ZALUM-429819 format. One record per residue (C-alpha): x, y, z. Coordinates in steps of 0.02 Angstrom, whole numbers, plus 32768, in hexadecimal, padded with zeros to 4 digits. Layout:
<rotors>
<px = X py = Y pz = Z> $
...
</rotors>
This chain:
<rotors>
<px = 7FC4 py = 7C4E pz = 7CAB> $
<px = 7FA3 py = 7D03 pz = 7C78> $
<px = 7F20 py = 7D86 pz = 7C9A> $
<px = 7EE7 py = 7D6F pz = 7BE7> $
<px = 7EC7 py = 7CB6 pz = 7C07> $
<px = 7E68 py = 7CDA pz = 7CA8> $
<px = 7DF8 py = 7D51 pz = 7C48> $
<px = 7DDD py = 7CDC pz = 7BB3> $
<px = 7DA3 py = 7C56 pz = 7C2D> $
<px = 7D12 py = 7CC7 pz = 7C5E> $
<px = 7CDB py = 7CF3 pz = 7BAC> $
<px = 7C3A py = 7C8C pz = 7BAE> $
<px = 7C12 py = 7C9C pz = 7C67> $
<px = 7B69 py = 7CED pz = 7C8D> $
<px = 7B8B py = 7CF8 pz = 7D47> $
<px = 7B9E py = 7DA7 pz = 7D91> $
<px = 7C4B py = 7DF3 pz = 7D79> $
<px = 7C42 py = 7EA8 pz = 7DAF> $
<px = 7BD4 py = 7F0C pz = 7E27> $
<px = 7BE7 py = 7FC8 pz = 7E33> $
<px = 7B69 py = 803B pz = 7E86> $
<px = 7AC5 py = 8001 pz = 7E36> $
<px = 7B15 py = 7FB8 pz = 7D99> $
<px = 7B46 py = 7F05 pz = 7D75> $
<px = 7B99 py = 7EA2 pz = 7CE9> $
<px = 7BA5 py = 7DE7 pz = 7CCC> $
<px = 7C4D py = 7D9A pz = 7C9E> $
<px = 7C0E py = 7D86 pz = 7BEB> $
<px = 7BE1 py = 7E3F pz = 7BE4> $
<px = 7C84 py = 7E72 pz = 7C34> $
<px = 7CE9 py = 7E08 pz = 7BBB> $
<px = 7C8C py = 7E54 pz = 7B26> $
<px = 7CB1 py = 7F03 pz = 7B66> $
<px = 7D69 py = 7ED6 pz = 7B77> $
<px = 7D6E py = 7E92 pz = 7AC4> $
<px = 7D25 py = 7F33 pz = 7A7F> $
<px = 7DA0 py = 7FA0 pz = 7ADD> $
<px = 7E30 py = 7F2E pz = 7AAC> $
<px = 7E0A py = 7F4A pz = 79F4> $
<px = 7DFE py = 8004 pz = 7A16> $
<px = 7EA8 py = 8006 pz = 7A6A> $
<px = 7EF5 py = 7FAA pz = 79D5> $
<px = 7EA7 py = 8028 pz = 795D> $
<px = 7EEC py = 80BA pz = 79C1> $
<px = 7F98 py = 806E pz = 79D8> $
<px = 8031 py = 80C9 pz = 7996> $
<px = 80E9 py = 8094 pz = 798B> $
<px = 8142 py = 807F pz = 7A30> $
<px = 8116 py = 8029 pz = 7AD4> $
<px = 805E py = 7FF9 pz = 7AD4> $
<px = 803C py = 8050 pz = 7B7A> $
<px = 7F90 py = 808E pz = 7BAF> $
<px = 7F8D py = 8109 pz = 7C3D> $
<px = 7EF4 py = 80F8 pz = 7CAD> $
<px = 7ECC py = 8188 pz = 7D22> $
<px = 7E28 py = 8153 pz = 7D71> $
<px = 7DDD py = 812D pz = 7E19> $
<px = 7D97 py = 807E pz = 7E38> $
<px = 7D13 py = 8082 pz = 7DAF> $
<px = 7CE0 py = 7FF7 pz = 7D36> $
<px = 7D43 py = 8042 pz = 7CA6> $
<px = 7DE3 py = 801E pz = 7D06> $
<px = 7DBF py = 7F63 pz = 7D03> $
<px = 7D84 py = 7F6B pz = 7C4F> $
<px = 7E2A py = 7FBD pz = 7C1F> $
<px = 7E96 py = 7F3C pz = 7C7A> $
<px = 7E34 py = 7EB1 pz = 7C28> $
<px = 7E3F py = 7F05 pz = 7B7E> $
<px = 7EFA py = 7F20 pz = 7B8F> $
<px = 7F12 py = 7E68 pz = 7BBB> $
<px = 7EB7 py = 7E34 pz = 7B1D> $
<px = 7F0F py = 7EB4 pz = 7AAE> $
<px = 7FBE py = 7E96 pz = 7AF1> $
<px = 7FC7 py = 7F44 pz = 7B3B> $
<px = 8006 py = 7F7E pz = 7BE5> $
<px = 7F9F py = 7FE6 pz = 7C5D> $
<px = 7FFC py = 806D pz = 7CBA> $
<px = 7FA5 py = 808C pz = 7D61> $
<px = 7FB3 py = 8148 pz = 7D7B> $
<px = 7FAA py = 8188 pz = 7E2D> $
<px = 7F27 py = 8213 pz = 7E3C> $
<px = 7F7C py = 825C pz = 7ED6> $
<px = 800F py = 8293 pz = 7E6B> $
<px = 800E py = 8348 pz = 7E32> $
<px = 805E py = 83BC pz = 7DB3> $
<px = 810D py = 8391 pz = 7D7A> $
<px = 8109 py = 82EC pz = 7DDA> $
<px = 806C py = 82B1 pz = 7D81> $
<px = 80B1 py = 82E9 pz = 7CD9> $
<px = 8153 py = 828E pz = 7CFD> $
<px = 80F8 py = 81EA pz = 7D28> $
<px = 8094 py = 81E9 pz = 7C86> $
<px = 8127 py = 8216 pz = 7C16> $
<px = 81A1 py = 81A3 pz = 7C71> $
<px = 8132 py = 810C pz = 7C4E> $
<px = 811D py = 8135 pz = 7B95> $
<px = 805F py = 813D pz = 7B98> $
<px = 801C py = 814F pz = 7AE6> $
<px = 7F64 py = 8147 pz = 7B19> $
<px = 7F16 py = 8197 pz = 7BB3> $
<px = 7E6E py = 8163 pz = 7BFB> $
<px = 7E2D py = 81D4 pz = 7C84> $
<px = 7D90 py = 822A pz = 7CC5> $
<px = 7D50 py = 82DC pz = 7CCD> $
<px = 7D70 py = 82E8 pz = 7D89> $
<px = 7E2C py = 82DB pz = 7D65> $
<px = 7E2D py = 835F pz = 7CDC> $
<px = 7E70 py = 83E5 pz = 7D51> $
<px = 7F05 py = 8377 pz = 7D7E> $
<px = 7F37 py = 8369 pz = 7CC8> $
<px = 7F19 py = 841E pz = 7C96> $
<px = 7FB6 py = 8470 pz = 7C52> $
<px = 8021 py = 83D3 pz = 7C57> $
<px = 8089 py = 839E pz = 7BC2> $
<px = 8064 py = 82E4 pz = 7BBF> $
<px = 80A2 py = 82BC pz = 7B10> $
<px = 7FF9 py = 826C pz = 7AE6> $
<px = 7F94 py = 82B3 pz = 7A54> $
<px = 7EE5 py = 82EF pz = 7A7C> $
<px = 7E98 py = 8268 pz = 7A0D> $
<px = 7EE0 py = 81E1 pz = 7A7F> $
<px = 7EA7 py = 8230 pz = 7B23> $
<px = 7DFB py = 81F2 pz = 7B59> $
<px = 7D7F py = 8227 pz = 7BDF> $
<px = 7D17 py = 818E pz = 7C0C> $
<px = 7C90 py = 81FC pz = 7C5B> $
<px = 7C6F py = 8257 pz = 7BB6> $
<px = 7C00 py = 8229 pz = 7B22> $
<px = 7C9F py = 8230 pz = 7AB8> $
<px = 7CDD py = 8191 pz = 7B0D> $
<px = 7C45 py = 812E pz = 7ADB> $
<px = 7C54 py = 8173 pz = 7A2B> $
<px = 7D0C py = 8141 pz = 7A26> $
<px = 7CEB py = 808A pz = 7A51> $
<px = 7C46 py = 807B pz = 79F1> $
<px = 7C9A py = 8044 pz = 794D> $
<px = 7CDC py = 7FAA pz = 79A6> $
<px = 7C34 py = 7F6D pz = 79E6> $
<px = 7C27 py = 7EAF pz = 79DF> $
<px = 7CE1 py = 7E93 pz = 79C3> $
<px = 7D2E py = 7DEA pz = 79EC> $
<px = 7DCC py = 7DCF pz = 7A4E> $
<px = 7E61 py = 7E0B pz = 79E6> $
<px = 7ED1 py = 7D85 pz = 799F> $
<px = 7F6C py = 7DBE pz = 79FB> $
<px = 7FF6 py = 7D45 pz = 7A28> $
<px = 7FFA py = 7D38 pz = 7AE6> $
<px = 809F py = 7D55 pz = 7B3F> $
<px = 80A0 py = 7D19 pz = 7BF6> $
<px = 8129 py = 7D96 pz = 7C1F> $
<px = 80CE py = 7E28 pz = 7BCF> $
<px = 80B7 py = 7EB8 pz = 7C46> $
<px = 8007 py = 7EB7 pz = 7C8D> $
<px = 801F py = 7F5B pz = 7CEB> $
<px = 80A0 py = 7FDB pz = 7D1B> $
<px = 807B py = 8005 pz = 7DCF> $
<px = 80CE py = 8097 pz = 7E24> $
<px = 811A py = 807C pz = 7ECE> $
<px = 80CA py = 80E9 pz = 7F53> $
<px = 814F py = 816E pz = 7F45> $
<px = 8162 py = 818A pz = 8000> $
<px = 8215 py = 81BD pz = 7FD6> $
<px = 8256 py = 8201 pz = 7F31> $
<px = 8202 py = 81EF pz = 7E88> $
<px = 818F py = 8157 pz = 7E78> $
<px = 81D5 py = 80C4 pz = 7E16> $
<px = 8167 py = 8067 pz = 7D99> $
<px = 816D py = 7FB0 pz = 7DCE> $
<px = 8153 py = 7F30 pz = 7D45> $
<px = 80C7 py = 7EB3 pz = 7D69> $
<px = 80C0 py = 7E2D pz = 7CE3> $
<px = 8020 py = 7DDA pz = 7CAD> $
<px = 8064 py = 7D32 pz = 7CE7> $
<px = 8094 py = 7D6D pz = 7D96> $
<px = 7FEE py = 7DC5 pz = 7DB1> $
<px = 7F88 py = 7D30 pz = 7D75> $
<px = 7FEB py = 7CB2 pz = 7DDA> $
<px = 7FD9 py = 7D1E pz = 7E76> $
<px = 7F1D py = 7D20 pz = 7E5A> $
<px = 7F11 py = 7C65 pz = 7E39> $
<px = 7F77 py = 7C36 pz = 7ED2> $
<px = 7F1D py = 7CB1 pz = 7F43> $
<px = 7E73 py = 7C74 pz = 7F08> $
<px = 7EA6 py = 7BC2 pz = 7F36> $
<px = 7EF2 py = 7BF2 pz = 7FDC> $
<px = 7E5B py = 7C58 pz = 8012> $
<px = 7DDE py = 7BDB pz = 7FCF> $
<px = 7D8C py = 7C55 pz = 7F57> $
<px = 7D04 py = 7C11 pz = 7EE5> $
<px = 7C86 py = 7C52 pz = 7E66> $
<px = 7C11 py = 7C7F pz = 7EF6> $
<px = 7C8C py = 7CFA pz = 7F45> $
<px = 7C7A py = 7DB6 pz = 7F34> $
<px = 7D17 py = 7E1E pz = 7F42> $
<px = 7D1B py = 7ED4 pz = 7F76> $
<px = 7D8D py = 7F46 pz = 7F10> $
<px = 7DA2 py = 7FE1 pz = 7F7C> $
<px = 7E60 py = 7FEC pz = 7F77> $
<px = 7E9D py = 805B pz = 7EE7> $
<px = 7EAF py = 7FFF pz = 7E44> $
<px = 7F53 py = 8056 pz = 7E1A> $
<px = 7FA3 py = 7FEE pz = 7EA6> $
<px = 7FDF py = 7F3A pz = 7E9C> $
<px = 7F78 py = 7EFE pz = 7F31> $
<px = 7ED7 py = 7F22 pz = 7ED4> $
<px = 7F09 py = 7EB3 pz = 7E42> $
<px = 7F6C py = 7E26 pz = 7E92> $
<px = 7EFE py = 7E15 pz = 7F2D> $
<px = 7E59 py = 7E55 pz = 7EE6> $
<px = 7E40 py = 7E52 pz = 7E2A> $
<px = 7EA1 py = 7DB4 pz = 7DFB> $
<px = 7E65 py = 7D3E pz = 7E86> $
<px = 7DAE py = 7D63 pz = 7E63> $
<px = 7DC6 py = 7D4E pz = 7DA8> $
<px = 7E23 py = 7CAA pz = 7DC4> $
<px = 7D94 py = 7C69 pz = 7E31> $
<px = 7D0B py = 7CAA pz = 7DBE> $
<px = 7CC1 py = 7D0F pz = 7E4D> $
<px = 7C7E py = 7DC0 pz = 7E4C> $
<px = 7CD2 py = 7E68 pz = 7E61> $
<px = 7C79 py = 7EF3 pz = 7EBF> $
<px = 7CC5 py = 7FA0 pz = 7EB6> $
<px = 7CCA py = 8047 pz = 7F10> $
<px = 7D16 py = 80E3 pz = 7EC3> $
<px = 7D81 py = 8105 pz = 7F5C> $
<px = 7D94 py = 80AD pz = 8002> $
<px = 7D1F py = 80EC pz = 8089> $
<px = 7D24 py = 80A8 pz = 813A> $
<px = 7C71 py = 80DB pz = 815D> $
<px = 7C32 py = 808D pz = 80BB> $
<px = 7C8F py = 7FE9 pz = 80D3> $
<px = 7C0B py = 7F85 pz = 8133> $
<px = 7B77 py = 7FCA pz = 80CF> $
<px = 7BD0 py = 7F96 pz = 802F> $
<px = 7BF7 py = 7EE9 pz = 8074> $
<px = 7B3E py = 7ED1 pz = 8097> $
<px = 7B03 py = 7F21 pz = 7FF5> $
<px = 7B71 py = 7EB8 pz = 7F82> $
<px = 7B7D py = 7E1B pz = 7FED> $
<px = 7C3A py = 7E2C pz = 7FFA> $
<px = 7C94 py = 7D91 pz = 8037> $
<px = 7D49 py = 7DC1 pz = 8013> $
<px = 7DA2 py = 7E66 pz = 8032> $
<px = 7E55 py = 7E91 pz = 8001> $
<px = 7EAF py = 7F20 pz = 8056> $
<px = 7F57 py = 7F75 pz = 8065> $
<px = 7F91 py = 7FEF pz = 80EA> $
<px = 7F1D py = 802E pz = 8172> $
<px = 7E68 py = 8015 pz = 8138> $
<px = 7E46 py = 7F99 pz = 81C4> $
<px = 7E78 py = 8020 pz = 8241> $
<px = 7E05 py = 809F pz = 81F0> $
<px = 7D72 py = 8026 pz = 81E8> $
<px = 7D8A py = 7FF8 pz = 829F> $
<px = 7D84 py = 80B2 pz = 82CA> $
<px = 7CCF py = 80BB pz = 828E> $
<px = 7C48 py = 80AE pz = 8315> $
<px = 7C30 py = 7FFA pz = 834C> $
<px = 7B82 py = 7FAC pz = 8342> $
<px = 7B40 py = 7F0B pz = 838E> $
<px = 7B19 py = 7EC0 pz = 82E3> $
<px = 7BC0 py = 7EE4 pz = 828E> $
<px = 7BE3 py = 7E29 pz = 827D> $
<px = 7B3D py = 7E11 pz = 8222> $
<px = 7B87 py = 7E18 pz = 8173> $
<px = 7BC4 py = 7DAA pz = 80E5> $
<px = 7C7F py = 7DCB pz = 80F6> $
<px = 7CE6 py = 7D2C pz = 8104> $
<px = 7D9B py = 7D60 pz = 80E8> $
<px = 7E00 py = 7E01 pz = 80EF> $
<px = 7EAB py = 7DEB pz = 809F> $
<px = 7F35 py = 7E6B pz = 808D> $
<px = 7FD6 py = 7EB1 pz = 80CF> $
<px = 8018 py = 7F38 pz = 8143> $
<px = 7F83 py = 7F2C pz = 81B7> $
<px = 7FA9 py = 7F64 pz = 8269> $
<px = 7FC9 py = 7EC9 pz = 82D2> $
<px = 7F54 py = 7EFF pz = 835D> $
<px = 7EC5 py = 7F19 pz = 82E2> $
<px = 7EC1 py = 7E6C pz = 8292> $
<px = 7E6B py = 7E0E pz = 8320> $
<px = 7DF8 py = 7EA0 pz = 8348> $
<px = 7DBD py = 7EAA pz = 8293> $
<px = 7DA0 py = 7DEF pz = 8289> $
<px = 7D3A py = 7DED pz = 8328> $
<px = 7CD4 py = 7E88 pz = 8302> $
<px = 7CA4 py = 7E58 pz = 8250> $
<px = 7CA0 py = 7D9B pz = 8265> $
<px = 7D21 py = 7D71 pz = 81E1> $
<px = 7DD1 py = 7D2C pz = 81CD> $
<px = 7E5C py = 7DAD pz = 81B9> $
<px = 7EFC py = 7D75 pz = 8164> $
<px = 7F87 py = 7DF5 pz = 815E> $
<px = 8026 py = 7DD4 pz = 80FC> $
<px = 80C3 py = 7E2E pz = 80C5> $
<px = 80EC py = 7E4B pz = 800F> $
<px = 8124 py = 7ED0 pz = 7F94> $
<px = 80EB py = 7F11 pz = 7EEB> $
<px = 818D py = 7ED0 pz = 7EA2> $
<px = 816B py = 7E21 pz = 7EE2> $
<px = 8218 py = 7DFB pz = 7F26> $
<px = 81E7 py = 7DD3 pz = 7FD9> $
<px = 8152 py = 7D75 pz = 8022> $
<px = 813A py = 7D53 pz = 80DC> $
<px = 80A4 py = 7CF2 pz = 811A> $
<px = 8051 py = 7CEB pz = 81C4> $
<px = 8042 py = 7C48 pz = 8225> $
<px = 7FD1 py = 7C14 pz = 82B3> $
<px = 8063 py = 7BFD pz = 832B> $
<px = 80BE py = 7CA0 pz = 8309> $
<px = 80E6 py = 7D18 pz = 8399> $
<px = 8082 py = 7DB8 pz = 83AE> $
<px = 80C6 py = 7E42 pz = 8340> $
<px = 811D py = 7DCF pz = 82C4> $
<px = 8103 py = 7DD3 pz = 8208> $
<px = 8114 py = 7D16 pz = 81F7> $
<px = 8189 py = 7CA2 pz = 819A> $
<px = 81D6 py = 7CAC pz = 80ED> $
<px = 821B py = 7C38 pz = 8066> $
<px = 82D2 py = 7C02 pz = 806A> $
<px = 834A py = 7C8C pz = 803C> $
<px = 82E8 py = 7D16 pz = 8093> $
<px = 835C py = 7D65 pz = 8113> $
<px = 8380 py = 7E00 pz = 8179> $
<px = 841F py = 7E47 pz = 812F> $
<px = 8494 py = 7ED4 pz = 815D> $
<px = 848F py = 7F43 pz = 80C1> $
<px = 8545 py = 7F73 pz = 80DA> $
<px = 8595 py = 7EC9 pz = 80F8> $
<px = 8512 py = 7E60 pz = 809B> $
<px = 851C py = 7DE8 pz = 812E> $
<px = 8488 py = 7DA1 pz = 818E> $
<px = 8461 py = 7E03 pz = 822B> $
<px = 8464 py = 7DA9 pz = 82D4> $
<px = 83BC py = 7D64 pz = 830B> $
<px = 8356 py = 7DD1 pz = 837F> $
<px = 8371 py = 7DBD pz = 843A> $
<px = 82E1 py = 7DEC pz = 84AC> $
<px = 82FA py = 7E22 pz = 855F> $
<px = 828F py = 7DD9 pz = 85EA> $
<px = 821A py = 7E6E pz = 85D9> $
<px = 8200 py = 7E4C pz = 851F> $
<px = 826D py = 7EDB pz = 84E2> $
<px = 82DA py = 7EBF pz = 8449> $
<px = 8383 py = 7EBE pz = 84A0> $
<px = 83F5 py = 7EC3 pz = 8408> $
<px = 8398 py = 7F36 pz = 838F> $
<px = 8435 py = 7F88 pz = 834A> $
<px = 847B py = 7EDF pz = 8313> $
<px = 83DA py = 7E7F pz = 82EC> $
<px = 837F py = 7EFF pz = 8280> $
<px = 83AF py = 7EFE pz = 81C9> $
<px = 835D py = 7EFD pz = 811F> $
<px = 82E2 py = 7E74 pz = 80ED> $
<px = 8333 py = 7E22 pz = 8055> $
<px = 8335 py = 7D84 pz = 7FEE> $
<px = 83C6 py = 7D26 pz = 7FA1> $
<px = 834E py = 7CC2 pz = 7F33> $
<px = 82D8 py = 7D3D pz = 7EDD> $
<px = 8347 py = 7DBD pz = 7E87> $
<px = 8340 py = 7D59 pz = 7DE6> $
<px = 8281 py = 7D5F pz = 7DE4> $
<px = 8277 py = 7E1B pz = 7E04> $
<px = 821E py = 7E66 pz = 7D6D> $
<px = 826A py = 7F12 pz = 7D81> $
<px = 8236 py = 7FC8 pz = 7D71> $
<px = 820B py = 801B pz = 7CCD> $
<px = 829E py = 807E pz = 7C86> $
<px = 82FB py = 8086 pz = 7D2C> $
<px = 8396 py = 801C pz = 7D25> $
<px = 83E2 py = 8074 pz = 7DBB> $
<px = 834D py = 8041 pz = 7E27> $
<px = 8353 py = 7F90 pz = 7DE0> $
<px = 8408 py = 7F7C pz = 7E13> $
<px = 83E9 py = 7FC8 pz = 7EBE> $
<px = 835B py = 7F4E pz = 7EDE> $
<px = 83BF py = 7EB5 pz = 7EA7> $
<px = 8472 py = 7EE4 pz = 7ECC> $
<px = 84F1 py = 7E57 pz = 7ED8> $
<px = 846D py = 7DD5 pz = 7EAC> $
<px = 8404 py = 7DFB pz = 7F46> $
<px = 8353 py = 7E41 pz = 7F47> $
<px = 8347 py = 7ED1 pz = 7FC3> $
<px = 8297 py = 7EFD pz = 7FFE> $
<px = 82BF py = 7FAA pz = 8041> $
<px = 826A py = 7F7A pz = 80E5> $
<px = 82B8 py = 7F63 pz = 818F> $
<px = 829A py = 7EC9 pz = 81F8> $
<px = 82E0 py = 7E4C pz = 8272> $
<px = 82CF py = 7D91 pz = 828C> $
<px = 82C1 py = 7D2D pz = 832C> $
<px = 8315 py = 7C89 pz = 8359> $
<px = 8280 py = 7C25 pz = 831B> $
<px = 828A py = 7C76 pz = 826F> $
<px = 81F5 py = 7CED pz = 827B> $
<px = 8209 py = 7D95 pz = 8225> $
<px = 81D9 py = 7E3D pz = 826F> $
<px = 81BF py = 7EE4 pz = 8216> $
<px = 8226 py = 7F77 pz = 8256> $
<px = 81F5 py = 7FFF pz = 81DA> $
<px = 822C py = 8040 pz = 8132> $
<px = 82E3 py = 8053 pz = 810F> $
<px = 82D2 py = 810D pz = 8138> $
<px = 8281 py = 80E5 pz = 81E0> $
<px = 8322 py = 80E6 pz = 8244> $
<px = 8330 py = 815E pz = 82D7> $
<px = 83D3 py = 818C pz = 832F> $
<px = 83B2 py = 81D4 pz = 83DB> $
<px = 8443 py = 81FB pz = 8450> $
<px = 84B4 py = 818B pz = 83E8> $
<px = 843E py = 80F6 pz = 83EE> $
<px = 83F3 py = 80B1 pz = 834C> $
<px = 8346 py = 8063 pz = 8348> $
<px = 82B6 py = 804A pz = 82CF> $
<px = 8208 py = 8097 pz = 82D0> $
<px = 81A3 py = 7FF6 pz = 82BB> $
<px = 81B9 py = 7FAD pz = 8369> $
<px = 818E py = 8055 pz = 83BB> $
<px = 80F0 py = 8064 pz = 8353> $
<px = 80B8 py = 7FB8 pz = 838D> $
<px = 80D5 py = 7FEA pz = 8442> $
<px = 8073 py = 808E pz = 8431> $
<px = 7FDC py = 8036 pz = 83E6> $
<px = 7FCC py = 7FCE pz = 8484> $
<px = 7F86 py = 8069 pz = 84D6> $
<px = 7EC9 py = 8053 pz = 84DD> $
<px = 7EAA py = 8101 pz = 8496> $
<px = 7F22 py = 80F5 pz = 8402> $
<px = 7EDA py = 80BD pz = 835C> $
<px = 7F72 py = 80E1 pz = 82F0> $
<px = 8026 py = 8115 pz = 8311> $
<px = 80AE py = 8154 pz = 829D> $
<px = 815E py = 8169 pz = 82E4> $
<px = 81E5 py = 81CC pz = 828A> $
<px = 8284 py = 822F pz = 82A6> $
<px = 828A py = 82EC pz = 82B8> $
<px = 832C py = 834E pz = 82D0> $
<px = 8378 py = 8368 pz = 837B> $
<px = 83C4 py = 8413 pz = 839E> $
<px = 8467 py = 83C6 pz = 83D8> $
<px = 8483 py = 832E pz = 836A> $
<px = 8425 py = 829E pz = 831B> $
<px = 836B py = 8287 pz = 832F> $
<px = 82DA py = 8296 pz = 83A6> $
<px = 824E py = 8217 pz = 83A2> $
<px = 81A4 py = 825C pz = 836F> $
<px = 80FF py = 81FF pz = 8368> $
<px = 805F py = 8230 pz = 830D> $
<px = 7FC7 py = 81DD pz = 835A> $
<px = 7F13 py = 81C8 pz = 8324> $
<px = 7EA5 py = 81A5 pz = 83BA> $
<px = 7E0E py = 8135 pz = 83C0> $
<px = 7D63 py = 8189 pz = 83B2> $
<px = 7D31 py = 81DD pz = 8454> $
<px = 7DE2 py = 81DD pz = 849B> $
<px = 7E4A py = 8273 pz = 84CA> $
<px = 7F04 py = 8281 pz = 84EC> $
<px = 7F32 py = 8270 pz = 85A4> $
<px = 7FE8 py = 82A7 pz = 85B0> $
<px = 8006 py = 8264 pz = 865F> $
<px = 7FAF py = 81C0 pz = 8639> $
<px = 8010 py = 81AD pz = 8597> $
<px = 80B5 py = 81CA pz = 85F0> $
<px = 8084 py = 814B pz = 8674> $
<px = 8057 py = 80CD pz = 85ED> $
<px = 8102 py = 80E2 pz = 859C> $
<px = 8155 py = 80C5 pz = 8643> $
<px = 80FA py = 801F pz = 8654> $
<px = 8136 py = 7FDC pz = 85AB> $
<px = 81C9 py = 7F70 pz = 85DA> $
<px = 8201 py = 7F5A pz = 8525> $
<px = 8209 py = 8016 pz = 8503> $
<px = 82C0 py = 8045 pz = 8504> $
<px = 82F8 py = 80DE pz = 8565> $
<px = 8317 py = 8141 pz = 84C6> $
<px = 8277 py = 810A pz = 846E> $
<px = 81F3 py = 816F pz = 84CB> $
<px = 81B7 py = 81F8 pz = 8455> $
<px = 81F4 py = 82A6 pz = 8480> $
<px = 8168 py = 82F0 pz = 8417> $
<px = 80B7 py = 82AF pz = 8405> $
<px = 8042 py = 82EF pz = 837E> $
<px = 7F88 py = 82CD pz = 8393> $
<px = 7F38 py = 82CA pz = 82E6> $
<px = 7E8D py = 82AA pz = 829B> $
<px = 7EDF py = 8263 pz = 81FF> $
<px = 7F8F py = 8247 pz = 81BD> $
<px = 7FD6 py = 826E pz = 8110> $
<px = 7FCB py = 81CC pz = 80AD> $
<px = 7FDA py = 8184 pz = 8000> $
<px = 7F3F py = 8143 pz = 7FA6> $
<px = 7F6C py = 8098 pz = 7FEB> $
<px = 7F68 py = 80D8 pz = 809F> $
<px = 8025 py = 80D8 pz = 80B8> $
<px = 8053 py = 8165 pz = 812D> $
<px = 80C4 py = 81E8 pz = 80DE> $
<px = 8146 py = 81F9 pz = 8165> $
<px = 81AD py = 8271 pz = 80FC> $
<px = 811B py = 82EB pz = 810A> $
<px = 810E py = 82CE pz = 81C6> $
<px = 81C9 py = 82EA pz = 81D8> $
<px = 81BF py = 838C pz = 8175> $
<px = 812C py = 83CC pz = 81DD> $
<px = 817D py = 839B pz = 8283> $
<px = 8134 py = 8404 pz = 8312> $
<px = 80F9 py = 848E pz = 8299> $
<px = 805F py = 8430 pz = 8260> $
<px = 7FAD py = 8469 pz = 827F> $
<px = 7F8C py = 83DE pz = 82FC> $
<px = 7FA9 py = 83E6 pz = 83B8> $
<px = 805A py = 83B0 pz = 83E4> $
<px = 8099 py = 837E pz = 8490> $
<px = 814D py = 837D pz = 84CD> $
<px = 8194 py = 830A pz = 8551> $
<px = 81D8 py = 8360 pz = 85EA> $
<px = 8214 py = 82F3 pz = 8678> $
<px = 8194 py = 826D pz = 869B> $
<px = 8104 py = 82BB pz = 863C> $
<px = 80D1 py = 831D pz = 85A1> $
<px = 8094 py = 83D0 pz = 858B> $
<px = 8048 py = 8421 pz = 84F2> $
<px = 80BA py = 848B pz = 8486> $
<px = 8092 py = 8543 pz = 8474> $
<px = 80D3 py = 85C1 pz = 83F6> $
<px = 8158 py = 85F8 pz = 8471> $
<px = 8197 py = 8546 pz = 847A> $
<px = 81A8 py = 853C pz = 83BE> $
<px = 820C py = 85DC pz = 83BE> $
<px = 827B py = 8597 pz = 8448> $
<px = 8299 py = 84F6 pz = 83E6> $
<px = 82D1 py = 8558 pz = 834C> $
<px = 833E py = 85C7 pz = 83B9> $
<px = 8393 py = 852D pz = 8400> $
<px = 83BF py = 84F2 pz = 8351> $
<px = 8401 py = 859E pz = 8324> $
<px = 846A py = 85A7 pz = 83C3> $
<px = 84BD py = 8502 pz = 8394> $
<px = 84D8 py = 8533 pz = 82DF> $
<px = 845D py = 84B0 pz = 82A3> $
<px = 83D1 py = 851E pz = 8260> $
<px = 83F1 py = 84D8 pz = 81B2> $
<px = 83B6 py = 8429 pz = 81E0> $
<px = 8305 py = 846D pz = 81F7> $
<px = 8304 py = 84A2 pz = 8141> $
<px = 8330 py = 83F8 pz = 80F7> $
</rotors>
């Protein structure tokens, strides 16, 4: 099973394949367009890795290029448009792109960069020159290229929330099988319409969006970029029945004004990962659909699935070999123990890294990054890079990224459980918890909150709420609270906590500091006093890291 085979199966299908704005293509028309571009790619190919960089928003040409690459035996490199300058140049050169397909709106990003790609193999799909370039291949048939199931379908950059992004290898076989299995599990058929609003340079868009619909013979509908306010109008316009997501789009959609007829739509299933636990039921009820949230990674080493009997806040269950391991000892962490009030009583011992002793051998690796490959699969174990814990019944819980540890007054704990507690507050739509330096030693806990529409921050009420949360440890209450309209995020809606940590209390948003049993808003004099405290203790340098 490969992406090439999934596409060939649709070659003579006159059912609708792609809807974008007011345009539409049948599967037969889409296949023909892929054949023509495949022959073009082969004509433009030069020695070296057959890698085609694609720097586009979610436009039809993106899907034509992935289809063409599958037929030609090429690899698409999904280039992240949020990258800039030297970082963007590095991504394109690191992945050995010999052809670049982009659009005029990204020209400024590429200006002055040394990409190592000749001008005659750099194409602007919005220009007449693009149509002229592919015109000689009009009417071409599928190239006679020997299919390799393990050929690289795409190189997909990790989100880069820390360090330089790594280019994860996604084979044609793995992507196609993910699509086939997901189509079967979600009951997708030729009558289903998927909604591609997640960025196509990310794995979720292909494994949970592109491939399942192609496997089922359904229809893709597309939007250039995700828009919470445009979500329901698009669902109704295109007749969307299936929506894939990653990150926080459910939260953003729920933040739009609610209307009595929101459930009057065609949506049947929303499937994705990293949705906020408290949003899943609310989304399902409001829009009259099933919401299925799972845990998985671009690299494919870990998969955790929800069950109907799982406790609130859990991720679900996982295949044999998936464990919570201590990264230092490589031993399984003790199971979580919950106090009578629901608080995780043994966090320091129970929280470790989500890992698998079974999947390291199937890890496909990162492009030209042996150090990262070995770090991910050291000692025959696949390490996810995510923190978690597991209860006595075997259910897994997410505790944050591996950089989401806080150490406050000598006590270690993870950000994830605090974030879940904060989002219980009826006014809180989204919470991000992270460490900021303490003037004496270690960290202070800081939380950035996005409030629900029409809400305002009530410091006394918030402090009272925290006091009522029996599972909030004595060191976990945020010392600083930032009230934001939006949070710095990747294109896949993952919050950039490194940016939040760098901004600390010097951001442009209102920040409140805990004093005694309540919070008061920080003024400029407070910021000066905080810096002075660091200087007095000889720790001014930690604010510059």
